[in-house]
Each structure stands twice: as C-alpha cells, then as structure tokens.
C-alpha positions in Angstrom: -14.2 104.4 103.0 -14.3 106.5 106.2 -15.3 110.2 106.1 -13.9 112.6 108.7 -16.5 115.3 108.0 -19.5 116.3 106.0 -17.5 117.8 103.1 -17.9 114.5 101.1 -21.7 114.6 101.2 -22.0 118.3 100.6 -19.7 118.2 97.6 -21.5 115.4 95.9 -24.9 116.8 96.6 -23.8 120.0 95.0 -22.7 118.0 91.9 -26.1 116.2 91.8 -28.0 119.5 92.1 -25.8 121.1 89.5 -26.5 118.2 87.1 -30.2 118.6 87.7 -30.0 122.3 87.0 -28.1 121.8 83.8 -30.6 119.2 82.6 -33.5 121.4 83.4 -32.0 124.4 81.6 -30.9 122.3 78.7 -34.2 120.5 78.3 -36.2 123.7 78.5 -33.9 125.2 75.8 -34.3 122.2 73.5 -38.1 121.9 73.9 -38.6 125.6 73.4 -36.2 126.3 70.5 -36.1 122.9 68.7 -39.6 121.5 69.2 -41.5 124.9 69.4 -43.0 124.4 72.9 -44.0 127.4 74.8 -41.4 128.4 77.5 -43.7 127.3 80.3 -44.6 124.0 78.7 -40.9 123.4 77.9 -40.0 123.9 81.6 -42.9 121.8 82.8 -42.1 119.0 80.3 -38.5 118.9 81.4 -39.3 118.7 85.1 -42.0 115.9 84.8 -39.6 114.0 82.5 -36.7 114.2 84.9 -38.9 113.3 87.8 -40.3 110.3 85.9 -43.8 111.0 87.4 -45.6 109.4 84.5 -47.6 112.4 83.1 -48.4 112.5 79.4 -47.0 114.8 76.8 -48.0 118.5 77.1 -47.7 118.9 73.3 -47.4 116.4 70.5 -43.8 115.1 70.1 -42.0 114.3 66.9 -39.8 111.2 66.6 -36.8 113.4 67.5 -38.7 114.8 70.5 -39.5 111.3 71.8 -35.8 110.3 71.5 -34.8 113.5 73.4 -37.4 112.8 76.1 -36.1 109.3 76.5 -32.6 110.6 76.9 -33.8 113.0 79.6 -35.6 110.2 81.4 -32.4 108.2 81.5 -30.4 111.2 82.7 -32.9 111.8 85.5 -32.7 108.2 86.6 -28.9 108.4 86.6 -28.8 111.6 88.7 -31.2 110.2 91.3 -29.3 106.9 91.5 -26.1 108.8 91.9 -27.5 111.0 94.7 -29.0 107.9 96.4 -25.7 106.0 96.2 -23.7 109.0 97.6 -26.1 109.4 100.5 -26.2 105.6 101.3 -22.4 105.4 101.2 -22.1 108.4 103.5 -24.6 106.9 106.1 -22.9 103.5 106.0 -19.4 105.1 106.4 -20.6 107.1 109.4 -21.8 103.9 111.1 -18.6 102.0 110.3 -16.5 105.0 111.5 -18.6 105.3 114.7 -18.4 101.6 115.5 -14.6 101.5 114.8 -14.1 104.5 117.2 -16.4 102.8 119.8 -14.5 99.6 119.8 -11.2 101.4 120.1 -12.5 103.5 122.9 -13.8 100.5 124.8 -10.3 99.1 125.0 -8.9 102.5 126.2 -11.7 102.7 128.9 -10.7 99.4 130.4 -7.3 100.9 131.2 -8.8 103.8 133.2 -8.7 103.8 137.0 -10.5 106.1 139.5 -12.6 107.7 136.8 -16.2 108.9 136.9 -19.1 107.3 134.9 -21.8 109.7 133.8 -25.1 107.9 133.0 -27.1 110.1 130.6 -25.9 113.0 128.4 -28.8 115.4 128.7 -28.5 118.9 130.2 -27.2 117.6 133.6 -24.9 115.1 132.1 -23.3 117.7 129.8 -22.8 120.1 132.6 -21.3 117.3 134.8 -18.9 116.3 132.0 -17.9 120.0 131.4 -17.1 120.4 135.1 -15.1 117.2 135.3 -13.2 118.2 132.2 -12.3 121.6 133.7 -11.1 119.7 136.8 -9.1 117.5 134.5 -10.8 114.4 135.8 -11.3 111.4 133.5 -14.9 110.3 132.8 -16.9 108.0 130.7 -20.4 108.9 129.4 -23.1 106.3 128.8 -26.0 107.2 126.5 -28.1 105.5 123.8 -28.4 108.7 121.6 -25.9 108.5 118.8 -26.2 112.2 117.9 -25.3 113.1 121.5 -22.3 110.7 121.5 -21.1 112.1 118.2 -21.1 115.5 119.8 -19.1 114.1 122.7 -16.7 112.4 120.2 -15.8 115.9 118.8 -14.9 117.0 122.3 -12.6 113.9 122.6 -14.5 112.5 125.5 -14.9 108.8 126.4 -18.3 107.3 125.8 -20.2 104.0 125.6 -23.4 103.7 123.5 -26.1 101.8 125.3 -28.5 101.6 128.2 -26.9 102.5 131.5 -29.3 100.1 133.4 -27.6 97.2 131.6 -24.8 95.4 133.6 -22.8 94.7 130.5 -22.8 98.4 129.5 -21.6 99.4 133.0 -18.9 96.8 132.8 -17.8 98.3 129.4 -17.6 101.7 131.1 -15.1 100.3 133.6 -17.5 100.2 136.6 -15.1 97.9 138.5 -12.2 100.4 138.4 -14.4 103.6 138.7 -14.3 105.8 141.8 -17.6 107.7 141.1 -20.8 107.4 139.2 -23.3 110.2 138.3 -26.7 109.0 137.4 -28.7 111.8 135.8 -31.4 110.1 133.7 -34.8 111.9 133.6 -36.7 109.0 135.2 -36.2 108.3 138.9 -36.9 104.5 138.3 -34.0 104.3 135.9 -31.7 106.2 138.3 -32.8 103.9 141.2 -32.0 100.8 139.1 -28.6 102.2 138.1 -27.7 102.9 141.7 -28.7 99.4 142.8 -26.7 97.8 139.9 -23.6 100.0 140.4 -23.4 99.2 144.1 -23.7 95.5 143.4 -20.8 95.6 140.9 -18.6 98.0 142.9 -19.3 98.4 146.7 -16.7 101.2 147.1 -18.0 103.5 144.3 -19.3 106.9 145.3 -22.7 107.6 143.6 -24.4 110.9 142.9 -28.0 110.5 141.6 -30.5 112.9 140.1 -34.0 112.8 141.5 -37.2 114.4 140.2 -39.6 113.6 143.1 -39.1 114.1 146.8 -40.5 110.6 147.4 -37.5 109.1 145.4 -34.8 110.5 147.7 -35.3 108.0 150.5 -35.4 105.1 148.0 -32.2 106.2 146.3 -30.5 106.6 149.7 -31.5 103.0 150.6 -30.3 101.8 147.2 -26.8 103.2 147.9 -26.7 106.7 146.5 -24.2 108.8 148.5 -25.7 112.2 147.3 -29.0 113.0 145.7 -29.6 116.1 143.7 -32.9 117.7 142.7 -32.1 120.1 139.9 -35.5 121.9 140.1 -35.1 122.5 143.8 -31.5 123.7 143.5 -32.5 126.0 140.6 -35.4 127.4 142.6 -33.2 128.0 145.7 -30.6 129.6 143.6 -33.0 132.0 142.0 -34.5 133.0 145.3 -31.0 133.5 146.8 -30.2 135.9 144.0 -33.1 138.0 145.2 -32.3 137.9 148.9 -28.4 137.9 148.9 -27.3 138.5 145.3 -23.7 139.6 146.1 -23.1 136.6 148.3 -24.4 134.2 145.7 -22.4 135.8 143.0 -19.2 135.5 145.1 -19.9 131.9 146.0 -20.6 131.1 142.3 -17.2 132.5 141.4 -15.5 130.3 143.9 -15.5 127.4 141.5 -14.1 126.3 138.2 -14.6 129.0 135.5 -12.4 127.6 132.8 -9.6 125.1 132.1 -7.0 127.3 133.9 -9.1 129.1 136.4 -9.7 127.4 139.8 -10.4 129.1 143.1 -11.0 126.2 145.5 -9.3 122.9 146.1 -9.3 120.1 148.7 -6.5 118.1 150.2 -6.9 114.5 151.4 -5.2 114.3 154.8 -4.4 110.6 154.3 -1.8 111.8 151.9 -0.1 113.7 154.8 0.3 110.9 157.4 2.9 112.7 159.5 0.8 115.9 160.0 -1.0 116.1 163.4 -2.5 119.7 163.2 -3.5 122.1 160.5 -0.7 124.5 161.6 2.0 121.9 160.7 0.9 121.9 157.0 1.8 125.6 156.7 -0.4 126.1 153.7 -0.5 129.9 153.9 3.3 130.1 154.0 3.9 127.5 151.3 1.2 128.4 148.8 -0.6 131.6 149.9 -3.9 129.7 150.1 -6.3 130.0 153.0 -7.9 127.0 154.9 -11.7 127.7 154.9 -13.0 124.3 156.0 -12.3 120.9 157.5 -14.2 117.7 156.8 -13.8 115.2 159.6 -13.8 111.5 159.4 -17.4 111.2 160.5 -18.6 113.6 157.7 -19.1 116.7 159.8 -17.7 120.0 158.6 -15.9 122.7 160.5 -15.9 126.2 158.9 -12.8 128.3 159.4 -11.1 125.8 161.7 -8.4 126.8 164.2 -4.9 126.0 163.0 -4.0 124.2 166.2 -6.9 121.8 165.8 -5.9 118.1 165.6 -6.9 116.5 162.4 -8.2 113.1 161.3 -6.1 111.2 158.9 -9.2 110.2 156.9 -10.5 113.8 156.7 -10.1 116.6 154.1 -9.3 120.2 154.2 -10.8 122.8 151.9 -8.6 125.7 150.8 -9.3 129.0 148.9 -6.9 130.9 146.7 -6.5 132.7 143.4 -5.5 130.7 140.3 -1.8 131.1 140.8 -2.0 130.1 144.5 -4.2 127.0 143.6 -1.7 126.0 140.9 1.1 126.3 143.4 -0.9 124.2 145.9 -1.4 121.5 143.3 2.3 121.4 142.7 3.4 121.4 146.3 1.0 118.7 147.4 1.0 116.8 144.1 -2.7 117.2 143.4 -3.9 116.1 140.0 
C-alpha cells in the first residue's frame, strides 16, 4: 500500500487515541460505580492496567473485578499493537513509495541533456535550485538527506539520493550529458573531490563551487572549477554595499529573476547568430525594445555599454536589459529557452 500524504497515519492515530480515551473513561466508571473504588483509585487502576506496567492492585478485587481487569489488559495490548502496526505500515510504505519514485526518476534523468547538477541541498543548494527553476532550467539535486529530498519531491524537482563524491551517484545524475555542476557542500574537501571527479567524467562541464576558506580557492581552480563562490564574503560585501550605495545595490538586485514570469536581464549566445558581424546588425532595440548593456568577448573579457558598430566574436555573448514584456519578446525573437 502506498500513501500519498499523512492523512492515513493521522486518522488511525486518532482512532487509537479515541479507543484509549474510551477505555480509560469506561474503566474508571466501572471501578468506581461497580467495585466501589474511589474516583482517583479508579482512574489510576485503569491507567496502570492499560499500560501493563505491572503494579499491584490499589484495592482488593473481587472475582468479577479480576475478570474485568484482565479484559482491560487485553484491550490495552490490542490498542498498542494496533497503533504500532499502523505506524510500521506507514513508515514502510513511505520507504517503498520513495524508492519507487527514485527509480522512476533515475530513468527520466538519463534522458536529460544540458542540465545542471546541484550537489548538496542546504541553504545554497535550495537557493540555486530556486533560481534555476525561475529561469526554467532543468536541474538534478544530489543529497543524502531523505527529508530534504522529500521536500524537493513535493516541488516536483529531480533528485538522486546519495553521496555526490561517489562516481556512481554522479553518473545517475547524468554527469555525462550535463552542462553545469554546482557543488555547494559545507566542507571544502568534499567540494574539491567533487570538482576533480566531475572534470574526469565530463571535461566540458562548467563547474561552480562553494568555498569556505580563502586557501581553498586556488586548489579548486587547479582541480577544474570555473567559478568559486564564498557565501560569507559575498554576504559581507553585500551588507557593506547596502550602507555605502543602497539605491544602486537595490537597483542591481532587482535586475534579476524575481518570480517565474518576471525577468529583467538575458544573454544571447552570438554563435547562434553566425551571419551577424556587428551589434548594430542585430537590431535588438528595434526588434524587442531591450538595451545592450554588455558584451563578453571570446577571451572572457567584458565590455560595458559597447558601441553598436563594434565587431563581435562568434563565440562571445551579449547581455541585454529590458522589462518583463521586452525580455519575453526577446526570448521569442531569438528562440531563447
């Protein structure tokens, strides 16, 4: 049996608690009015009998009293056995359901191409997945925490349960067909190992790695990480910038994905426009209303607010700015997913 939610467990626990309450009230009533126990002794006798804790009689019992007490003991055993069986069935069903979904998901993941693998579903991993989801980019999360993965399952995200440092787990996540990998585990040694392993399995993959220590940056670069992020450093810089240039920081923060349908900035791969020689020939302003704010050249250098007559590299990228409607139009005109 597979359960879709917690209603099964909650309903049956309510039944068990209701049965216990009925037995306590009924037992107290019988001991008090039939066997002449005091009200407190009646309640106490009922509870220790249901709990089968082994205490003696609080007052002498008649033959009928002993039979009634035996009956309550059997009822107590039945109720606890019932509650235990319900809880056990629920836990087993969750594991069966989770394993079934995991196996099905592994097959679907093998069909993905150009996706991003996120190693670790902590604070950084969750934020990365949220941003990729807003950009409508496919991704696969690797984490060993089942509770975190069950949360991800509710959001209909792809996941693999396991250790991201394991080659087999990375293969299950589709490392051979992935375009990007984000390694955001708390330990730099784990991130370093993942970067090394990922580059061995897929030389063309772009890797972004988290780092906690300055000393780890050089090692991660040597291992093959394309970009290295120190969350604490970025957070500190951001807070200081809010003091020095608050309006500028707020504006730049808004030039980003805010929700599923709200995007202010986009990039165009110039390799998709082989016949274009200059920025002016693209006519982005006339066709979409967007404004070109930057150009990334083939050697990795950036030009801010480039001249429209500037010749372009076919392997470069242009960065454009616009409101939501303009960006949507840009995506349609240039077939950007």
